[in-house]
C-alpha positions as CSV (number, residue, x, y, z in Angstrom):
1,M,67.0,67.2,74.7
2,H,68.8,69.7,72.4
3,Y,70.5,72.8,73.7
4,L,72.3,75.7,72.1
5,Q,74.7,78.0,73.9
6,K,76.4,81.1,72.6
7,I,79.4,82.5,74.3
8,V,80.9,85.8,73.1
9,F,84.6,86.3,73.8
10,L,87.1,89.0,73.0
11,G,90.5,87.9,71.9
12,L,93.5,89.8,70.6
13,C,92.0,89.9,67.1
14,G,88.5,91.1,68.1
15,A,85.2,89.6,69.0
16,A,84.0,86.2,68.0
17,T,81.0,84.1,68.9
18,L,81.5,80.5,70.0
19,V,78.4,78.4,69.4
20,I,78.1,75.0,71.2
21,A,75.3,72.7,70.3
22,A,74.7,69.2,71.6
23,E,72.0,66.6,71.7
24,S,71.7,64.5,74.8
25,N,74.1,61.5,74.5
26,E,75.9,63.1,71.6
27,P,79.2,65.0,71.7
28,A,78.9,68.8,71.4
29,T,79.7,70.5,68.1
30,V,81.6,73.7,68.2
31,K,81.5,76.4,65.6
32,T,83.2,79.8,65.7
33,E,81.7,82.8,64.0
34,T,83.7,85.9,63.5
35,P,81.9,89.0,62.3
36,A,83.3,90.8,59.3
37,A,83.1,94.1,61.1
38,N,82.1,94.8,64.7
39,P,80.7,98.4,64.7
40,A,80.3,98.3,68.6
41,R,84.1,97.9,69.0
42,V,85.7,100.8,70.8
43,P,88.7,102.2,69.0
44,A,92.1,101.9,70.7
45,A,93.2,104.9,72.7
46,K,96.2,106.9,71.6
47,G,99.4,106.1,73.3
48,P,103.0,105.2,72.8
49,S,103.6,101.8,71.1
50,L,104.3,98.9,73.4
51,E,107.9,98.9,72.3
52,L,108.4,102.6,73.1
53,A,106.6,102.2,76.4
54,I,108.9,99.4,77.5
55,E,111.9,101.4,76.4
56,A,110.8,104.4,78.4
57,A,110.2,102.3,81.5
58,R,113.6,100.6,81.2
59,V,115.4,103.9,80.8
60,A,113.6,105.3,83.9
61,I,114.6,102.3,85.9
62,E,118.2,102.5,84.7
63,T,118.4,106.2,85.5
64,C,117.2,105.7,89.0
65,V,119.6,102.7,89.5
66,V,122.6,104.9,88.4
67,D,121.3,107.7,90.7
68,G,121.8,105.9,94.0
69,D,120.6,102.4,93.3
70,Q,116.9,103.4,93.7
71,K,114.4,100.6,93.5
72,I,111.5,102.0,91.6
73,G,108.3,100.9,89.7
74,V,107.5,102.5,86.4
75,S,104.0,102.5,84.8
76,V,103.1,103.8,81.3
77,V,99.4,104.4,80.5
78,D,97.8,105.4,77.2
79,S,95.4,108.3,76.7
80,A,92.5,106.3,78.2
81,G,94.5,105.5,81.3
82,V,94.9,101.9,80.3
83,L,98.1,100.4,81.8
84,K,100.4,99.5,78.9
85,V,103.6,98.7,80.8
86,L,104.5,98.1,84.4
87,L,108.1,97.4,85.2
88,A,109.6,97.1,88.7
89,A,113.3,97.0,89.5
90,D,114.4,94.1,91.6
91,G,113.7,94.9,95.2
92,T,111.0,97.5,94.5
93,S,108.4,97.8,97.3
94,P,104.7,97.1,96.6
95,R,104.0,100.7,97.5
96,G,106.5,102.0,94.9
97,V,104.8,99.8,92.2
98,A,101.3,101.0,93.1
99,S,102.4,104.7,93.3
100,S,103.9,104.5,89.9
101,T,100.5,103.6,88.4
102,N,98.7,106.1,90.6
103,K,101.0,109.0,89.6
104,A,100.6,108.2,85.9
105,V,96.8,108.1,86.1
106,T,96.8,111.3,88.2
107,A,98.9,113.2,85.8
108,L,96.7,112.0,82.9
109,H,93.4,112.9,84.7
110,Y,94.5,116.4,85.7
111,K,96.5,116.9,82.4
112,K,99.6,118.1,84.2
113,S,102.6,116.6,85.9
114,T,102.2,115.5,89.5
115,S,105.0,117.8,90.6
116,V,102.9,120.8,89.4
117,L,99.9,119.3,91.3
118,F,102.1,118.7,94.4
119,E,102.8,122.5,94.5
120,Q,99.1,123.4,93.7
121,V,97.6,121.3,96.5
122,K,99.7,123.3,99.0
123,T,97.5,126.4,98.3
124,D,94.4,125.0,96.7
125,K,92.3,123.2,99.3
126,S,89.5,122.2,96.9
127,L,92.1,120.5,94.6
128,A,93.8,118.9,97.6
129,D,90.4,117.6,98.7
130,A,89.5,116.3,95.2
131,I,92.8,114.4,94.9
132,A,92.5,113.1,98.5
133,A,89.0,111.8,97.8
134,V,90.3,109.3,95.2
135,P,92.5,106.7,97.0
136,T,94.2,105.8,93.7
137,Y,95.4,109.4,92.9
138,N,98.9,110.4,93.9
139,A,100.0,114.0,93.5
140,R,103.6,113.5,94.6
141,P,106.3,114.2,92.0
142,G,106.9,111.3,89.5
143,G,104.0,111.4,87.1
144,I,104.5,113.2,83.7
145,L,102.5,113.5,80.5
146,I,103.4,111.9,77.2
147,K,102.6,114.4,74.4
148,V,102.9,114.6,70.7
149,G,102.8,118.3,70.0
150,D,100.0,119.6,72.3
151,E,98.1,116.3,72.3
152,I,98.3,114.1,75.4
153,I,98.7,110.5,74.4
154,G,99.5,109.0,77.8
155,A,101.6,109.3,81.0
156,I,104.6,107.8,82.7
157,G,104.6,107.3,86.5
158,V,107.6,106.5,88.7
159,G,107.3,105.5,92.3
160,G,109.4,104.3,95.1
161,G,112.5,106.4,94.7
162,R,113.9,109.7,95.9
163,T,114.2,111.3,92.4
164,D,111.1,109.8,90.7
165,E,110.3,112.7,88.3
166,P,113.8,113.0,86.8
167,C,113.8,109.3,86.2
168,A,110.4,109.5,84.4
169,I,111.7,112.5,82.4
170,A,114.8,110.5,81.3
171,G,112.5,107.7,80.1
172,L,110.3,110.1,78.1
173,N,113.3,111.9,76.6
174,K,114.6,108.7,75.3
175,I,111.5,108.0,73.2
176,Q,110.0,111.5,72.6
177,G,111.4,111.9,69.1
178,R,109.9,108.6,68.0
179,L,106.3,109.1,69.2
């Protein structure tokens, strides 16, 4: 009996096909085929580099620590809403961590800071209902956009503290000139 199995996997360097062939009673042979070009591959979304995202998150945490030893979570997402960095200060609550990501994604989706949304939902029932309909959206202050010129390339969200938005802004200000 002869069988052939193909497994496609995606690694850090792109797609590859792993071919495993074996006869009964014989060891399997393995061959990896890497296509020269993969036209179906989705281009990476725009966003801050990993290094800058980490730096912004660290500065946000440090800012909130200095401002009353707040235990916060910080999330940085790229322009597609993909989570690039999630850092949590020691002692941060699970709710603070989750809300940081939710605020970043909410700011990105609505293309404005969550503090602006927070004020708008007070007088715009349809907006309030739309945000409430998605359990992972959070319109409390703490989510801000990352922009290069007028182009949105991501968002930073801070959750779990009393001064979430100023901490997020401090993180963004630290990296803004290098985006």
